[in-house]
C-alpha positions in Angstrom: 17.9 -34.5 -4.1 20.5 -34.8 -7.1 19.2 -37.3 -9.7 15.6 -37.0 -8.2 15.4 -40.1 -6.0 14.0 -38.0 -3.2 15.3 -40.5 -0.5 17.1 -38.1 1.7 14.3 -35.7 2.3 13.5 -34.7 5.8 11.8 -32.0 8.3 13.7 -31.2 11.5 12.3 -29.7 14.4 14.4 -28.0 17.2 13.1 -27.2 20.6 13.9 -27.9 24.5 15.2 -31.2 25.0 12.7 -34.0 25.5 9.6 -31.8 24.3 6.4 -33.5 23.7 5.1 -32.9 20.2 1.3 -34.1 21.0 -1.2 -32.0 19.3 1.2 -30.9 16.5 0.9 -31.4 12.9 3.1 -30.7 10.0 1.2 -29.8 6.8 2.6 -29.5 3.3 1.4 -26.9 1.0 1.2 -27.0 -3.1 1.7 -23.6 -4.8 -0.2 -24.8 -8.0 -3.1 -26.0 -6.2 -2.9 -23.4 -3.1 -3.8 -26.3 -0.9 -2.3 -29.1 1.3 -1.0 -32.2 -0.3 0.2 -34.1 3.1 -0.2 -33.9 6.8 1.7 -35.7 9.4 0.4 -36.0 12.9 3.3 -35.9 15.6 1.3 -37.2 18.4 3.4 -39.9 20.6 6.8 -38.2 19.5 9.1 -35.8 21.3 12.5 -34.2 20.9 15.5 -36.1 21.9 18.0 -35.3 24.6 19.5 -32.6 22.5 16.2 -31.0 21.4 15.8 -32.6 17.7 13.1 -34.2 16.0 13.7 -35.7 12.4 10.6 -36.6 10.1 11.9 -38.1 6.8 12.9 -40.8 4.5 13.8 -44.3 6.1 17.6 -43.8 5.1 17.9 -40.4 6.7 20.4 -40.5 9.6 18.7 -40.0 13.2 15.1 -40.2 11.7 12.5 -40.5 14.3 9.4 -40.7 12.2 9.8 -42.5 8.9 7.7 -41.3 5.9 7.6 -42.7 2.2 10.2 -41.3 -0.1 9.2 -38.4 -2.4 6.7 -37.3 0.3 7.7 -33.7 0.2 7.6 -31.7 -3.2 10.6 -29.6 -4.3 8.7 -26.3 -4.7 7.7 -23.6 -4.9 5.6 -24.7 -2.0 5.3 -24.4 2.0 5.9 -26.4 5.1 3.9 -25.5 8.2 3.9 -26.5 11.7 0.5 -26.2 13.3 -1.2 -26.8 16.8 -3.9 -29.1 15.7 -4.3 -32.8 14.0 -3.9 -34.1 10.4 -7.7 -34.7 10.3 -8.1 -31.1 9.9 -6.0 -30.9 6.9 -7.2 -33.5 4.4 -5.5 -33.3 1.1 -6.8 -30.3 -0.7 -7.2 -28.1 2.1 -6.7 -24.2 1.7 -3.7 -22.7 3.6 -4.8 -21.2 6.9 -3.1 -19.3 9.8 -5.2 -20.7 12.5 -3.2 -22.5 14.8 0.0 -21.7 13.0 3.4 -22.1 14.9 5.8 -21.8 12.2 6.2 -21.8 8.3 8.6 -21.7 5.5 7.7 -20.9 1.9 10.6 -22.2 -0.4 11.5 -22.9 -3.8 14.3 -24.3 -5.9 15.0 -21.4 -8.4 11.3 -21.4 -9.2 9.0 -18.3 -9.7 7.8 -16.9 -6.3 5.0 -18.7 -4.5 2.7 -15.7 -4.7 -0.4 -17.6 -3.9 1.1 -19.3 -0.9 2.6 -16.2 0.4 -0.7 -14.4 0.3 -2.8 -17.4 1.6 -0.5 -17.7 4.8 -0.4 -13.8 5.0 3.5 -14.2 5.4 4.1 -10.8 3.7 1.3 -9.1 5.9 2.3 -10.8 9.3 6.0 -10.7 8.6 6.8 -7.6 6.3 9.7 -8.1 4.0 9.1 -11.8 4.1 11.0 -13.6 1.2 10.7 -17.1 -0.2 13.7 -19.0 0.2 15.3 -20.6 -2.8 17.7 -23.5 -2.0 20.6 -23.8 -4.4 19.8 -25.4 -7.8 21.0 -29.2 -7.5 22.2 -31.3 -10.6 23.1 -34.7 -10.8 26.6 -35.9 -11.3 29.8 -36.8 -9.5 30.9 -34.6 -6.5 27.3 -33.0 -6.1 25.9 -33.5 -2.5 22.1 -33.2 -1.2 21.8 -29.9 0.7 19.0 -28.6 3.1 17.3 -25.3 3.9 18.4 -24.6 7.5 18.3 -22.0 10.2 21.7 -21.2 11.6 22.0 -21.4 14.4 19.4 -23.9 15.2 15.9 -22.7 16.4 15.2 -19.1 16.5 12.3 -17.1 16.1 9.0 -18.7 14.1 9.0 -17.7 10.6 12.5 -16.1 10.6 13.5 -16.1 7.1 16.7 -14.1 7.7 18.6 -16.7 9.2 17.9 -19.3 6.7 21.1 -20.9 4.7 21.9 -23.8 2.5 24.1 -26.4 4.0 24.9 -29.8 4.0 22.8 -32.4 5.6 22.9 -32.6 9.6 19.5 -34.4 10.4 19.3 -34.9 14.3 22.5 -32.8 14.9 23.4 -29.0 15.1 23.4 -27.0 11.9 26.9 -25.8 10.7 27.9 -22.6 11.8 30.6 -20.9 9.6 31.3 -17.3 10.7 32.4 -14.8 8.0 31.4 -12.1 5.6 28.1 -12.8 3.7 28.3 -9.8 1.3 29.0 -10.9 -2.2 30.5 -7.5 -3.3 33.1 -7.7 -0.4 36.8 -8.6 -1.1 36.7 -11.2 1.7 33.2 -12.6 0.9 33.1 -16.4 1.8 30.5 -18.3 0.0 30.6 -21.0 2.8 29.7 -18.6 5.5 26.4 -19.4 7.3 26.7 -16.5 10.1 27.8 -13.0 9.2 30.3 -11.7 11.7 30.4 -8.2 10.1 33.9 -8.5 9.0 33.4 -7.5 5.2 35.6 -5.3 3.6 34.7 -3.3 0.5 37.5 -1.4 -1.1 
């Protein structure tokens, strides 16, 4: 969030339309303490007719579940989705893979969240797993909020290879831009979100 107001933060889930989210909980982990600092029960909620569910600050578009601004830390940290209940994850709970459905370990140009990667067994369960670093954001005219998004929406749990930085699209489909993703290619396009294998290296 440029300028630091943290009033446009959100977590978006994507599944089949009108899927019940009962018995699911989103848990937020802190790298410094290697423990949880927030947990949100999703009981009573479901995805919408297009398959989206948005938990976020009150001014986020298409928000389904409103949480206080600045509820989500900037990183290096982790967000995990579990089968369970928030009562199982009081603040200060050590990371676990019991009941885990999906997770992302992320940062904003920070050092790697080595402790969380180990505690969530990301590198063991998913060899090659790499913390995703979103583009550093600075305040000032013309700077926009960005998200860490899987493109296309959905995909396999824990898949870090489809993560991109893009403009905010809460409650709607992520932005698909076909093109070359190799920065060494002569036709590299930094706006590309999906590699179409058209890269030319001369």
